[in-house]
N, C-alpha and C positions, 0 to 999 in steps of 0.2 A: 296752429301750422296752418298756412294757406294751402290747398288743393292745387294743385296742377290744372292747366286750362284743359288738358284731355279729361281730365275725372267729370266735370261738370254733366248734370243729368240734359237731359235732351228738353224738358220739359222747363229749365229751369231761363228765369230771365237773363241774358247775357251780361247785365251791369246795374250800378247804381240810376246811372241817368237814362236805360231804357227803359226801369222802374219807374220814376219818377214820372218820365213820358206816360206810360201805361197809368197813372193815376189821374195824369193832369188831361188826358183825355176823356176820362170819365166823368170829372167835376164840373158842375154846372156854375156859372158865376151868378152874380146881383148887380145891379146899378149901383148899388155902394161898394162895391169892388174896385177900384180903381186901377191896382194891378196885385194879381194873384200868384198863384203856382210861376216859378220859373225865374224867380228874381233872388236877390238876396233879402228881402224882405216883402211883404205885402202892404201894400197901400190902400185905406181903408177909410171911410168918410162915416164920422160919426152924426147923425141929423142935430139938427140945433134943439136944443131944451132936453136933450137924453145923457143918463150916463152910461157909461158903459160896466157893464158887470162881466167879469174873466172867472174863469174856472179851470181846473186840469185837476184830471185823474188818470191815474196809470194802474193797467190789467195785465199781472202776470201768469204767464201760465201754471196752474197748480195751486194758485195763491187766491186769484180771483175768476178762475172758472178752470172746470176738469180739464186734464190733459186733451181728453177726446173730443171736447166740443167742435163742433163744424166752424169752419173758419166765416160763413154768413152769419154765425150767430154771434161770434166773436166781434165783428164788424158791428154787428146792430148794436151790442151791450156796450160797447166802447166808448160811443156816442152816447148813447140813451144816460149812462151812468152821470155823465156831463150836463146833459138836458133837463136832469132830474134837478141837478144846482141850481142852474139858473131858472128854472118853476117854483122853486123855495123860496128863489129872490123877487119871485114874480117881474121876470125878464123875458123880454121878448126876442127870441135867438136870431141871430144872423150869420155869424161866421166861426168857423173853428180851423184849426192845425193839429195836422197828424205825424207823431213821432213813430216809427215801427222800425221795431227790432226782431229780426227772422234770422231762424238758422241756414234755411235755404229759402230763395226768392223764387217758387214753384211757380209757374203763370195760374194753372188752376186755383192753388190756393189764395192766390192774390186777387184774381179777378171775383172767386166767390164770396173773401174778405169785403172788397169792395160792393159787391152787390147788397149785404148785410147792413153794411156803414151808410151807402148811398143812399138806400130806399129809406133810411130813416131821417136822412139829412135832406132830402125830396119833399119829404113828408111835411115838415117846419120849414123848409124853404133857408137852410143853411148851409151857404157855400164853402167848399172846403178851400181853402185859401193860402197852405203851405205846408211846411212842415220839416220831417228829417227821416233818412232812412237808413240803416248798418244791420251787418252782420253781426249774430248774437244770438242769446235764449231769447223763445218768444215772448215779448212785451210790447204792450201798445199803451201809446199816453197820447191823449188828445186833450187840447186848448179848446173852449168854448167861450164866445162873446156873443152877449146881448144887450138889449137896450130897456133901459127902464126910464120914465120920468123922474128929472131931479127930484129927488128927496122923498121918491115915493117908494122907493125900495122894500121889498119885506125883508125883514132882520131878525137877530136870532134874541134881539137886546130890547124887545118889547113886551114881552108879556107883564101882565097885571094881575095881583091877588082879586080873585073873583071871576077870572076870565074862565070859559069854557075853555078844554083843549078836545081837539078834533083829530081824527086820521083818514085818511081817503082810503077805499079800494079795501083791499083784506091783509093778513099779515099771516106771515109766515110760509107759504107756499114754496118758496125760492129756499127756504132751511128745510123746509119737507124733502125737498129734490133731495137735496146735499145727505140729509139723513139716512135717505134710504140707500143712497149710493154707498153710504159709510160701511151698511151692515151686508153689502152684497144684495139686495132687495130688488127686484123690477121697479122703475122708476116712473110712477104717474105721469103718463106724457102733459097733462094740465098742470103738474108743477114743477116738471123740466120746464113746460113753455115760459114758465114766469121766471125761474132762473137763469134763462138762455136769452130770452127777450122781453125785457120788462119795459113796461110802457111809461116815458117821464111824464110826470102829469101838469103839461107846460097849459092846457086852457084852463085848470083849474087856478092855478099860481095866476095867472093873467087876471082872474075873475075876482080872486081875494083880496088885492089891491085897492087899498080906500078903508078897510073895514076889518082885515085881520091883524091883530097886535104882536105877532111874531110866527116865522116860521121855519122849520128845517125838513130836509128830507130824510127819508129812514133807510138808511143806508148800512150802520153799524150793528142795529137792533134797536126796537122803539125804547126800550128804558134807557140806552146808552143815549140815545139820540134826542130823548125827551130831558133826559139830564142834561146836556150840554145846552139845550136851550135854557132850563131855568138856571143852570151857573150864569149864561150869558146876562141874562133878565134880574138874576139875584131873588129869585123867588124859588117854592118849590110847587110839586104836583102832587097831585092824590088822581091815581088810575083807578079805575074799577075792573079788574080782570073779566068779568063776566062780559062787559061790553064790547072785547077786543072783538073787530069782525074776523070772520074764516070763512074759506071756499068751502063749497062741498065737497071736494076732493080732498082736502086736508082735513076736513074732517071722517071720512072714511076711511083715512090710510092711519091714524093715530088715535092711541087714546086720549080722554081727557086733560092727562098730568103733561104728557108730551105735546100735545097742542098748546098749551099754556104756555109751554117753555119756547116753544119754537114759533108761537105769534107775540111774546114780549123779548125775547133774545135773539131770535135768528138771524134778522139782517138779512140784506140784498133785496130789502122789497122795494124801494125808490116809489116808496109811497109819500104823501107829506103827512106831515105833525103840524099843526098849527095852531094856533091860539086866538080867542076873539071874544070879545064882549058880550054877555047876556041877551043883551039886548040887537045884537048883528045875528041871531038864530035863523030869522027870516031871509038874511043878506046870503048867511052860508049855504043854505038848505036850496034858495033860488040858484046861487053857483053852482052848485051841484046838479040842478035839472038842468038848467043852461048847456053845462058842458059835459052831461052825460056821464059825469061822476062819484061813485056813491061815496059819504063823506058818515063818519059814525061820531058821534060826543062821547068821549072815552074818560073822561075825569074834569078834574078843574085845577086851575091856579089856585095855590094857598100859600101863605107869608112863610116865610122860614126857606129851606133848602133840601133839596134832594128830590128826590120820586117815591112815593109809597105806593104801593100796588096792594090795592084791598080786595079781601075774598067777599061773596056774598054775607057771611056773618060780621064783616066788620072788621076782621083780623087781618093784619100785615101779611103778605107773602113774598118770602124773601127767595128767589131763584141763586142759584150757583155761581152767576155773573150776569150782568147789565147787557153785555152784548160782545160782538167781536172788538178783539184789540191785537192792531198788528203785532205791536210788539211786548206783548203779552205774557 
């Protein structure tokens, strides 16, 4: 039931168009945005010789972020998870749209949300060009657009037997923060930062174009996402569990068994998992150095299907699940 106008809070935006105007006033443009926020559709110019990469992710309160998460962190993460998809395609981000469902349109919350969202957008020269606002449960849906040279996009279907399998950064930190929260432990600030503000690996993704054979971002868990890459490529993979990179904060907070599970299946890492032929190892390491992004060789692509995780003695480790499933 709609509330009477007299019940509106003093800090609540007075209407949908006021909310849109508040967002438009803070959004920055780009020369390739012919018409942005304020019309029935945006008009955008794709450069000659480029293909347009488009991705969309929705974040819902209590599913993709804890209910107590700050508005600025929600704004940052809503864009970051989409930019991570573009990074996995080797695409240069350009534009985004934002669909925002809010139980209340509070000025302070909206301004804080935009602080986080637009901070990341400005870092990567992404223009907010449109979207939608509505009243409802807290939910944020972003569509991001990027450019890639025609025929040069990184895809999931190019891995070949004999390729190395790599991952960027460290694994398990965000899942570690959620694990601490579930049992009522104090959440380590370093782990919470990885949960709330993941850094999309755009510079690395762009640098891998031309020699990486396949790539995917790690959102649902390393084993789950590596499995998606293998399925699309028609290959299998063997991963050395001892090679999985971890942060000092995660190692200090969890024992060896829990650490292994968080790294392999936890998800919410937004790192890049990619394959490349062995002769490209020097190029991978050069891309890592050039972009300041650590990378670790964690296994190899093999004939067959599925992902096998090997312990130091060569035996296979089988976790309870490979990663997060929305409808599992």
